[in-house]
C-alpha positions in Angstrom: -70.7 76.7 -18.6 -71.3 74.1 -21.3 -67.7 74.6 -22.4 -66.4 74.0 -18.9 -68.6 70.9 -18.6 -67.3 69.6 -21.9 -63.7 70.3 -20.8 -64.3 68.5 -17.4 -65.9 65.6 -19.2 -63.0 65.3 -21.6 -60.4 65.5 -18.8 -62.2 62.9 -16.9 -62.3 60.5 -19.9 -58.7 61.2 -20.6 -57.7 60.4 -17.0 -59.7 57.3 -16.7 -58.8 55.9 -20.2 -55.1 56.7 -20.1 -54.3 56.4 -16.4 -56.9 54.7 -14.2 -57.7 51.7 -16.5 -54.0 51.0 -17.3 -53.1 51.3 -13.6 -55.9 48.8 -12.6 -54.8 46.4 -15.3 -51.2 46.7 -14.0 -52.4 45.8 -10.5 -54.5 42.9 -11.7 -51.5 41.6 -13.7 -53.4 39.0 -15.6 -50.3 38.1 -17.6 -47.9 37.9 -14.7 -45.5 40.6 -16.1 -45.3 42.8 -13.0 -42.5 40.6 -11.6 -40.1 41.8 -14.2 -37.9 45.0 -13.7 -39.1 47.9 -15.8 -37.5 50.4 -18.2 -39.3 53.1 -16.2 -41.7 53.1 -13.3 -44.4 53.9 -15.8 -43.6 51.1 -18.3 -46.2 48.8 -16.7 -49.0 51.2 -17.6 -47.8 53.0 -20.7 -45.6 52.7 -23.8 -44.6 56.3 -23.5 -41.3 55.7 -21.7 -40.1 53.5 -24.5 -41.3 56.1 -27.1 -39.4 58.7 -25.2 -36.3 56.5 -25.2 -36.7 56.1 -29.0 -36.8 59.9 -29.4 -33.5 60.2 -27.5 -31.9 58.3 -30.4 -30.4 55.1 -29.0 -32.8 52.9 -27.1 -30.8 49.7 -27.6 -27.8 51.2 -25.7 -30.1 52.0 -22.8 -31.4 48.4 -22.8 -27.8 47.1 -22.9 -27.1 49.0 -19.7 -30.1 47.6 -18.0 -29.5 44.0 -19.2 -26.1 43.9 -17.5 -28.0 43.2 -14.3 -31.4 42.0 -15.5 -32.0 39.3 -18.2 -35.6 40.4 -18.7 -36.9 44.0 -18.8 -40.5 45.1 -19.1 -40.4 47.9 -21.7 -44.2 48.4 -22.0 -47.5 47.2 -20.6 -47.4 44.2 -22.9 -43.7 44.1 -24.0 -40.6 42.3 -22.7 -37.0 42.7 -23.8 -34.4 39.9 -23.3 -30.7 40.3 -22.7 -29.2 36.8 -22.6 -28.1 34.5 -25.5 -30.2 31.8 -23.9 -33.4 33.5 -25.2 -32.4 33.6 -28.9 -33.8 30.2 -29.8 -36.9 30.6 -27.8 -37.8 33.9 -29.6 -36.2 33.6 -33.0 -35.2 30.0 -33.5 -36.6 27.6 -36.2 -38.8 25.8 -33.7 -40.1 28.9 -31.8 -43.8 29.2 -31.3 -43.5 32.9 -31.5 -44.7 34.8 -34.6 -44.1 38.2 -36.0 -45.6 40.9 -33.8 -48.4 43.2 -34.8 -45.7 45.9 -35.0 -45.2 44.8 -38.6 -49.0 45.1 -39.3 -49.0 48.6 -38.1 -46.1 49.6 -40.5 -47.3 47.7 -43.5 -48.8 49.5 -46.5 -51.6 48.3 -48.7 -49.6 45.1 -49.5 -47.1 43.2 -47.3 -43.5 42.5 -48.4 -41.4 39.7 -47.2 -40.0 41.6 -44.2 -43.4 42.7 -42.7 -45.7 39.8 -43.6 -47.0 38.2 -40.5 -49.1 35.4 -41.9 -47.1 32.2 -42.0 -48.6 30.8 -45.2 -48.0 34.1 -47.0 -44.5 34.3 -45.7 -43.7 30.8 -47.0 -45.3 31.7 -50.4 -43.2 34.9 -50.6 -40.0 33.2 -49.5 -40.5 30.5 -52.2 -40.9 33.2 -54.9 -37.9 35.1 -53.7 -35.5 32.3 -52.7 -34.3 31.7 -56.2 -33.5 35.4 -56.7 -31.4 35.4 -53.6 -29.7 32.0 -54.2 -25.9 32.0 -54.1 -25.8 30.9 -57.8 -27.7 34.0 -58.9 -25.5 36.2 -56.8 -22.4 34.9 -58.5 -24.0 35.7 -61.9 -24.7 39.2 -60.6 -21.2 39.8 -59.3 -20.4 41.9 -62.4 -23.0 44.4 -61.3 -21.3 44.8 -57.9 -17.9 44.9 -59.6 -19.1 47.7 -61.9 -20.3 49.8 -59.0 -17.1 49.1 -57.1 -15.1 50.3 -60.1 -17.1 53.5 -60.3 -16.5 54.1 -56.5 -12.7 53.6 -57.0 -12.7 56.1 -59.9 -14.7 58.6 -57.8 -12.2 58.3 -54.9 -9.3 58.7 -57.3 -10.6 62.1 -58.2 -10.7 63.0 -54.6 -7.2 61.8 -53.5 -4.9 64.1 -51.6 -1.3 64.0 -50.7 -0.3 61.3 -48.2 -0.7 62.1 -44.5 2.5 63.1 -42.8 3.4 60.8 -39.9 2.3 62.1 -36.5 -0.2 64.7 -37.9 -3.9 64.8 -38.2 -5.8 65.5 -41.5 -6.5 69.1 -42.4 -10.1 70.0 -42.9 -9.6 70.8 -46.6 -8.2 67.3 -47.1 -11.3 65.6 -45.8 -12.6 65.1 -49.3 -14.7 61.9 -48.7 -17.8 61.6 -46.6 -17.5 57.8 -46.4 -21.1 57.4 -45.1 -22.6 59.1 -48.0 -20.4 57.4 -50.6 -21.2 54.0 -49.0 -24.9 54.9 -49.6 -24.2 55.9 -53.2 -22.6 52.6 -53.7 -25.1 50.4 -51.9 -28.2 52.1 -53.5 -26.6 51.9 -57.0 -25.6 48.3 -56.5 -29.0 47.1 -55.3 -30.8 49.1 -58.0 -28.7 47.4 -60.6 -29.1 44.0 -59.1 -32.8 44.4 -58.5 -34.0 46.5 -61.4 -31.2 46.7 -63.9 -31.2 50.5 -63.4 -28.2 52.8 -63.5 -28.9 55.6 -61.1 -25.7 57.5 -61.7 -25.1 58.4 -58.1 -21.4 57.5 -58.2 -20.8 59.7 -61.2 -22.8 62.7 -60.0 -21.7 62.4 -56.3 -25.3 62.8 -55.3 -28.4 60.7 -54.6 -30.8 63.0 -56.4 -33.5 60.8 -57.9 -37.0 61.0 -59.4 -40.1 60.6 -57.2 -43.5 59.9 -58.8 -46.8 60.7 -57.1 -49.8 58.5 -57.6 -51.2 60.9 -60.2 -48.0 60.6 -62.2 -46.4 63.9 -61.3 -42.6 63.7 -61.2 -40.1 65.6 -59.0 -36.5 65.4 -57.9 -35.7 64.4 -54.3 -32.8 63.0 -52.3 -32.9 59.3 -51.8 -31.3 59.1 -48.3 -33.1 62.1 -47.0 -36.5 60.5 -47.8 -35.6 57.1 -46.5 -34.2 58.4 -43.2 -37.2 60.7 -42.7 -39.5 57.7 -43.1 -37.7 55.6 -40.5 -37.3 58.6 -38.1 -41.0 59.3 -38.0 -42.1 55.6 -37.9 -39.6 54.5 -35.3 -40.6 57.3 -32.9 -44.3 56.5 -32.8 -44.9 52.9 -33.7 -44.2 51.5 -30.2 -47.8 52.3 -29.1 -49.3 49.8 -31.5 -53.0 50.7 -30.8 -52.4 54.4 -31.2 -49.8 54.4 -34.0 -52.2 55.5 -36.8 -53.8 58.1 -34.6 -50.4 59.4 -33.5 -49.3 59.7 -37.1 -52.3 61.9 -38.0 -51.9 64.0 -34.8 -48.2 64.5 -35.3 -48.8 65.7 -38.9 -51.2 68.3 -37.6 -49.3 69.7 -34.6 -45.6 69.4 -35.4 -43.8 71.1 -38.2 -40.9 68.5 -37.8 -43.3 65.6 -38.3 -45.0 67.4 -41.2 -41.7 67.5 -43.0 -40.9 63.9 -42.1 -44.3 62.6 -43.4 -43.9 64.7 -46.6 -40.5 63.1 -47.2 -42.1 59.7 -46.5 -44.6 60.4 -49.3 -41.6 61.3 -51.5 -40.0 57.9 -50.5 -43.1 56.1 -51.7 -42.8 58.1 -54.9 -39.1 57.0 -55.3 -40.2 53.3 -55.1 -43.2 53.8 -57.4 -41.0 55.5 -60.1 -38.5 52.7 -59.9 -41.3 50.1 -60.2 -43.1 51.8 -63.1 -39.9 52.5 -65.0 -38.8 48.8 -64.7 -42.3 47.6 -65.6 -42.3 49.5 -68.9 -39.0 47.9 -69.9 -40.5 44.5 -69.0 -43.6 45.2 -71.1 -41.4 46.4 -74.0 -39.8 42.9 -74.1 -36.4 43.6 -72.6 -34.9 40.3 -71.3 -33.1 41.3 -68.1 -31.7 39.1 -65.4 -32.6 40.8 -62.2 -34.7 40.7 -59.0 -37.7 42.2 -60.9 -37.7 39.3 -63.4 -37.7 36.8 -60.5 -40.8 38.5 -59.1 -42.6 38.3 -62.5 -41.9 34.6 -63.2 -39.8 31.6 -62.3 -36.9 30.2 -64.2 -39.1 28.2 -66.5 -41.2 31.3 -67.4 -44.2 30.4 -65.3 -45.7 33.7 -64.0 -46.1 34.3 -60.3 -49.1 36.5 -60.9 -48.3 38.8 -58.0 -50.6 41.8 -57.5 -48.9 45.0 -58.6 -49.1 46.4 -55.1 -47.3 43.4 -53.8 -44.6 43.8 -56.4 -44.1 47.5 -55.5 -43.9 46.5 -51.8 -41.1 44.0 -52.5 -39.2 46.6 -54.5 -39.6 49.0 -51.6 -38.0 46.7 -49.0 -35.3 45.8 -51.5 -34.4 49.4 -52.1 -34.7 50.2 -48.3 -33.1 47.3 -46.4 -31.0 46.3 -49.4 -29.1 49.5 -49.4 -29.3 51.0 -45.9 -27.9 48.0 -44.0 -25.0 47.5 -46.4 -24.0 51.2 -46.3 -24.1 51.1 -42.5 -22.0 47.9 -42.4 -19.4 49.3 -44.8 -19.1 52.6 -42.9 -18.8 50.8 -39.5 -16.1 48.3 -40.7 -14.0 51.1 -42.2 -14.3 53.1 -39.0 -13.2 50.1 -36.8 -10.3 49.3 -39.1 -9.1 52.9 -39.0 -9.4 52.9 -35.2 -7.5 49.6 -35.0 -4.5 49.9 -37.3 -3.1 46.5 -36.3 -6.2 44.9 -37.6 -6.0 47.0 -40.8 -2.4 45.8 -41.3 -3.3 42.2 -40.8 -6.2 42.4 -43.2 -4.1 44.1 -45.9 -1.5 41.4 -45.6 -4.2 38.8 -46.2 -5.5 40.7 -49.2 -2.1 41.3 -50.7 -1.4 37.5 -50.8 -4.4 36.9 -53.2 -4.8 40.1 -55.1 -2.4 41.0 -57.9 -3.2 43.8 -60.3 -6.9 43.4 -60.1 -8.6 46.8 -60.4 -11.7 45.3 -58.6 -11.2 42.5 -56.2 -12.7 39.3 -57.7 -15.3 37.7 -55.5 -13.8 34.3 -55.9 -10.4 35.5 -54.6 -11.8 37.1 -51.4 -14.9 35.3 -50.5 -13.1 32.6 -48.4 -10.5 34.9 -46.7 -11.0 34.2 -43.0 -9.6 37.4 -41.6 -11.7 39.5 -44.1 -14.8 37.7 -42.9 -13.8 38.1 -39.3 -13.3 41.8 -39.7 -16.8 42.2 -41.2 -18.5 40.0 -38.6 -16.8 41.7 -35.7 -18.0 45.0 -37.0 -21.5 43.6 -37.4 -21.3 42.3 -33.9 -20.3 45.5 -32.2 -22.7 47.7 -34.3 -25.3 45.6 -36.1 -27.1 47.7 -38.7 -30.5 46.3 -37.5 -29.7 47.0 -33.9 -33.2 47.1 -32.3 -35.1 44.1 -31.0 -37.2 42.6 -33.8 -40.6 42.1 -32.0 -42.1 38.7 -31.9 -45.5 37.7 -30.3 -46.2 34.7 -28.2 -49.0 32.4 -29.5 -52.5 32.8 -27.9 -51.8 29.8 -25.6 -48.5 31.3 -24.4 -45.0 30.0 -24.8 -41.8 29.4 -22.7 -39.0 31.9 -22.9 -35.9 31.3 -20.7 -37.8 28.4 -19.1 -40.5 30.9 -17.9 -44.0 30.7 -19.2 -45.0 33.9 -21.0 -48.7 34.5 -21.5 -50.3 34.6 -24.9 -50.1 37.6 -27.3 -47.2 39.2 -25.4 -44.5 41.1 -27.4 -41.0 39.7 -26.8 -37.8 40.8 -28.4 -34.0 40.8 -28.1 -31.9 43.6 -29.5 -28.9 42.4 -31.6 -26.9 45.2 -30.0 -27.7 43.8 -26.6 -27.2 40.1 -27.6 -23.8 40.8 -29.0 -22.8 42.3 -25.7 -23.5 39.2 -23.6 -20.1 38.8 -21.9 -20.7 35.1 -21.3 -20.4 34.7 -25.1 -18.4 37.7 -26.2 -15.8 38.7 -23.5 -14.7 42.3 -23.6 -17.6 43.1 -25.9 -16.7 46.7 -26.7 -13.3 45.7 -28.0 -13.0 45.3 -31.8 -11.4 41.8 -31.9 -11.8 40.0 -35.3 -9.7 37.1 -34.0 -12.6 36.0 -31.9 -14.2 34.7 -35.1 -11.3 32.6 -36.3 -11.0 28.8 -35.9 -13.4 26.4 -34.4 -14.2 28.7 -31.5 -15.2 31.3 -34.0 -17.6 28.9 -35.7 -19.2 28.2 -32.3 -20.0 31.9 -32.0 -22.2 32.0 -35.1 -25.2 30.6 -33.3 -25.2 33.7 -31.1 -24.6 36.1 -34.0 -28.0 37.7 -34.9 -27.0 40.7 -37.1 -29.3 39.1 -39.7 -31.8 37.8 -37.1 -32.2 34.0 -36.9 -34.5 31.1 -37.8 -37.0 31.0 -40.5 -37.4 34.8 -40.5 -33.7 35.4 -40.9 -32.6 38.0 -43.5 -32.9 36.5 -47.0 -30.5 39.1 -48.4 -27.4 38.3 -46.3 -25.6 36.8 -49.2 -26.0 40.0 -51.2 -24.6 42.2 -48.5 -21.6 39.9 -47.9 -20.9 39.9 -51.7 -21.0 43.7 -51.7 -18.9 44.1 -48.6 -16.3 41.6 -49.6 -15.7 43.1 -53.0 -15.9 46.8 -52.1 -13.8 46.7 -48.9 -11.1 44.5 -50.4 -10.9 46.8 -53.5 -10.8 50.0 -51.6 -8.1 48.8 -49.2 -6.0 47.7 -52.2 -6.2 51.1 -53.8 -6.2 53.7 -51.0 -5.1 54.8 -47.6 -7.6 56.5 -45.4 -7.4 58.7 -42.3 -10.1 59.9 -39.8 -10.2 63.6 -38.9 -8.2 62.8 -35.8 -7.2 59.7 -33.8 -9.9 60.4 -31.2 -12.7 61.1 -33.7 -16.0 59.3 -33.0 -19.1 59.1 -35.1 -22.6 60.3 -34.1 -25.2 57.6 -34.3 -29.0 57.6 -34.2 -31.0 54.4 -33.9 -34.1 54.4 -36.0 -34.9 50.8 -37.2 -31.3 50.6 -38.2 -28.6 52.4 -36.3 -27.2 54.9 -38.7 -23.9 56.7 -38.3 -23.6 60.4 -39.1 -21.1 61.8 -41.6 -17.7 60.2 -41.6 -15.3 62.6 -43.3 -12.1 61.0 -44.4 -8.8 61.9 -46.0 -7.9 59.6 -48.9 -4.7 59.1 -50.8 -3.4 56.4 -53.2 -1.8 53.4 -51.5 1.6 52.2 -52.5 2.0 48.5 -51.9 5.3 47.3 -50.5 7.6 46.3 -53.4 5.7 48.3 -56.0 7.1 51.8 -55.2 
């Protein structure tokens, strides 16, 4: 009898807390959000519909469909999604009153890094410390590190070359010797580890991302870099949307689901990868090695004045560097190669531009390719169609509220705009699903940049955008000079899953050596 009473009491509490109270709050509508169309009929009382959409694997595509007819969508009891370019400045612009959402607090570790710090003063302090490391002058000095990894990629591809594809045929399965998605990861992780920590991971030589992970007690083990990173993003991006319940849901999922148990185990291994990178580099620093890298910039400024960061903060900055600094570049490189192979006219035009400036360079020099308009247009058009950071970066209105789209939004409301959605605003980007690099050329192309948010916008825009452009310029130009590529078939399409970034699945390619006209 007591058991039944306890069950009835628990059920009553559950019903009242999760349904009755949210429904009453929905009816009272103190923030005036009920006027907006909803993702689901339940979105006004629960975050579960958005979490369900996240589990399906491509929530931004669903939002893009809804935003074709509705500029604002309510995606949760306290969350709004925007779908018109007119909202960009209000949410992300330099003069916005909106701040980073508590979404970032929920995902932060013991110490914040530049990407998840929400306190404005802390963000300004961090940005000041890191700005010199990401300055264009520093990047040019680090070009040789990118060139080194590019050269290694070329040599790895040379070992996997096949005979040229016969005209009118599709690649045979045994000739698909390159998974471009994985090799783009090997390159991007290797490059950022070298730029950031002066570490040679050896991924491009071993054709694998096997790496050392270190537990807090010092125990070492071998794990796979991308597997651990993806598992972390998979688990977090599935559960975080219910901010108040995220930490509880994390514990519950680890108890009741074998899938989540595995993801959280790999998340711990990811933390171990970062810790091992940090402790390995710290030892070299303490041993007196003078290395010009991101880690040194964290330790002290150009004059040698120490920044005196807590060790946990240093580890956090290394974590975001190894995470965002590799994943987004690998995604961007995979996507642009895919779009060029699907649009051979664009590939031909780009190669003509490259052939005019590149001679017998084994690796394309940055100075020769950095100002090529069609190369940049090809990269930006790919970033427009499929931005690596596709989801809506959440912002929060100030306590007193703020205007968005000339409509007052009550204080402490989450507002966001997916880059995937923004880049499909047909008023700005006609025929948005078409890969059309020409739209970025000339003065009209320059005018589009204000609506291009692949790197976000405003004071919180991506500080690493210069690094990824350097890597993409050099690697793409070099690969297209050396090789021809073919997809498995003309109608082949990648699989994609949106976590925090929108990752493609494997992209098997046939590769063979290119013979430039006049050199045969």
